[in-house]
C-alpha positions as a Markdown table, in Angstrom:
| # | Residue | x | y | z |
|---|---|---|---|---|
| 1 | Unk | -23.8 | 23.9 | 6.1 |
| 2 | Unk | -21.6 | 25.5 | 9.2 |
| 3 | Unk | -20.7 | 22.0 | 10.5 |
| 4 | Unk | -19.4 | 20.7 | 7.0 |
| 5 | Unk | -17.2 | 24.1 | 7.0 |
| 6 | Unk | -15.6 | 23.5 | 10.0 |
| 7 | Unk | -15.2 | 19.6 | 9.4 |
| 8 | Unk | -13.3 | 20.4 | 6.3 |
| 9 | Unk | -11.2 | 22.9 | 7.5 |
| 10 | Unk | -10.2 | 20.6 | 10.4 |
| 11 | Unk | -9.5 | 17.5 | 8.0 |
| 12 | Unk | -7.1 | 20.4 | 5.8 |
| 13 | Unk | -5.3 | 21.8 | 8.8 |
| 14 | Unk | -4.5 | 18.0 | 10.3 |
| 15 | Unk | -3.6 | 17.1 | 6.8 |
| 16 | Unk | -0.7 | 19.7 | 6.5 |
| 17 | Unk | 0.2 | 19.0 | 10.3 |
| 18 | Unk | 0.6 | 15.4 | 9.3 |
| 19 | Unk | 2.1 | 16.0 | 5.5 |
| 20 | Unk | 5.8 | 16.0 | 7.4 |
| 21 | Unk | 5.9 | 12.9 | 9.3 |
| 22 | Unk | 3.9 | 10.8 | 6.3 |
| 23 | Unk | 6.6 | 12.4 | 3.6 |
| 24 | Unk | 9.5 | 11.0 | 5.5 |
| 25 | Unk | 9.0 | 7.6 | 4.4 |
| 26 | Unk | 8.0 | 7.3 | 0.9 |
| 27 | Unk | 8.5 | 3.5 | 0.9 |
| 28 | Unk | 5.1 | 2.6 | 2.8 |
| 29 | Unk | 3.2 | 3.9 | -0.1 |
| 30 | Unk | 4.4 | 1.0 | -2.3 |
| 31 | Unk | 1.8 | -0.6 | -3.7 |
| 32 | Unk | -0.8 | 1.4 | -2.3 |
| 33 | Unk | -1.2 | 4.2 | -5.1 |
| 34 | Unk | -2.2 | 1.8 | -7.9 |
| 35 | Unk | -4.3 | -0.2 | -5.6 |
| 36 | Unk | -6.2 | 2.5 | -4.4 |
| 37 | Unk | -6.8 | 4.0 | -8.0 |
| 38 | Unk | -8.2 | 0.5 | -9.0 |
| 39 | Unk | -10.4 | 0.0 | -5.9 |
| 40 | Unk | -11.5 | 3.8 | -6.5 |
| 41 | Unk | -12.6 | 3.0 | -9.9 |
| 42 | Unk | -14.3 | -0.4 | -9.0 |
| 43 | Unk | -16.1 | 0.8 | -5.6 |
| 44 | Unk | -17.3 | 4.0 | -7.6 |
| 45 | Unk | -18.8 | 1.6 | -10.3 |
| 46 | Unk | -20.3 | -0.8 | -7.4 |
| 47 | Unk | -22.3 | 1.4 | -5.9 |
| 48 | Unk | -20.8 | 4.5 | -5.4 |
| 49 | Unk | -18.2 | 3.9 | -2.7 |
| 50 | Unk | -15.1 | 4.9 | -4.3 |
| 51 | Unk | -13.8 | 6.5 | -1.0 |
| 52 | Unk | -14.3 | 3.1 | 0.6 |
| 53 | Unk | -12.9 | 1.0 | -2.6 |
| 54 | Unk | -9.5 | 3.4 | -2.3 |
| 55 | Unk | -9.1 | 2.7 | 1.1 |
| 56 | Unk | -9.3 | -1.3 | 0.8 |
| 57 | Unk | -7.3 | -1.2 | -2.6 |
| 58 | Unk | -4.5 | 0.6 | -1.1 |
| 59 | Unk | -4.5 | -1.9 | 2.0 |
| 60 | Unk | -4.7 | -5.1 | -0.8 |
| 61 | Unk | -1.7 | -3.2 | -3.1 |
| 62 | Unk | 0.6 | -2.7 | -0.1 |
| 63 | Unk | -0.4 | -6.7 | 1.0 |
| 64 | Unk | 0.6 | -8.0 | -2.4 |
| 65 | Unk | 3.7 | -5.9 | -2.6 |
| 66 | Unk | 5.2 | -7.4 | 0.0 |
| 67 | Unk | 4.0 | -10.6 | -0.7 |
| 68 | Unk | 5.9 | -10.1 | -3.8 |
| 69 | Unk | 9.2 | -8.9 | -2.1 |
| 70 | Unk | 9.0 | -11.9 | 0.2 |
| 71 | Unk | 8.7 | -14.2 | -2.5 |
| 72 | Unk | 11.6 | -12.8 | -4.4 |
| 73 | Unk | 13.8 | -12.5 | -1.1 |
| 74 | Unk | 13.4 | -15.8 | -0.5 |
| 75 | Unk | 14.3 | -16.7 | -4.4 |
| 76 | Unk | 17.2 | -14.9 | -4.5 |
| 77 | Unk | 18.6 | -16.6 | -0.7 |
| 78 | Unk | 18.0 | -19.8 | -2.7 |
| 79 | Unk | 20.0 | -19.1 | -5.4 |
| 80 | Unk | 22.7 | -17.7 | -3.3 |
| 81 | Unk | 23.0 | -20.9 | -1.4 |
| 82 | Unk | 25.1 | -24.0 | -2.9 |
| 83 | Unk | 24.2 | -26.8 | -4.3 |
| 84 | Unk | 24.8 | -30.1 | -2.0 |
| 85 | Unk | 27.6 | -32.2 | -3.3 |
| 86 | Unk | 27.5 | -35.7 | -2.8 |
| 87 | Unk | 30.5 | -37.2 | -0.6 |
| 88 | Unk | 32.4 | -39.6 | -1.4 |
| 89 | Unk | 32.5 | -43.2 | 0.7 |
């Protein structure tokens, strides 16, 4: 019982200590929150592994968002290039 209280107090202290560093770049969490929610629910129903599901969902959600942004950037770059015009000989 003492170990649980000590571990919980340590986690809370680390969480509050790391908060200023985590709050400085909120853009890194794009896709993570929605993925974590979906993964947590799926993990809960798949054998009470909500925390593992939330972590996995966060990773997958962030990855999917990154891929989506890259595709959008590539499409925007393709639209910006002028069409090739045939030259008269």
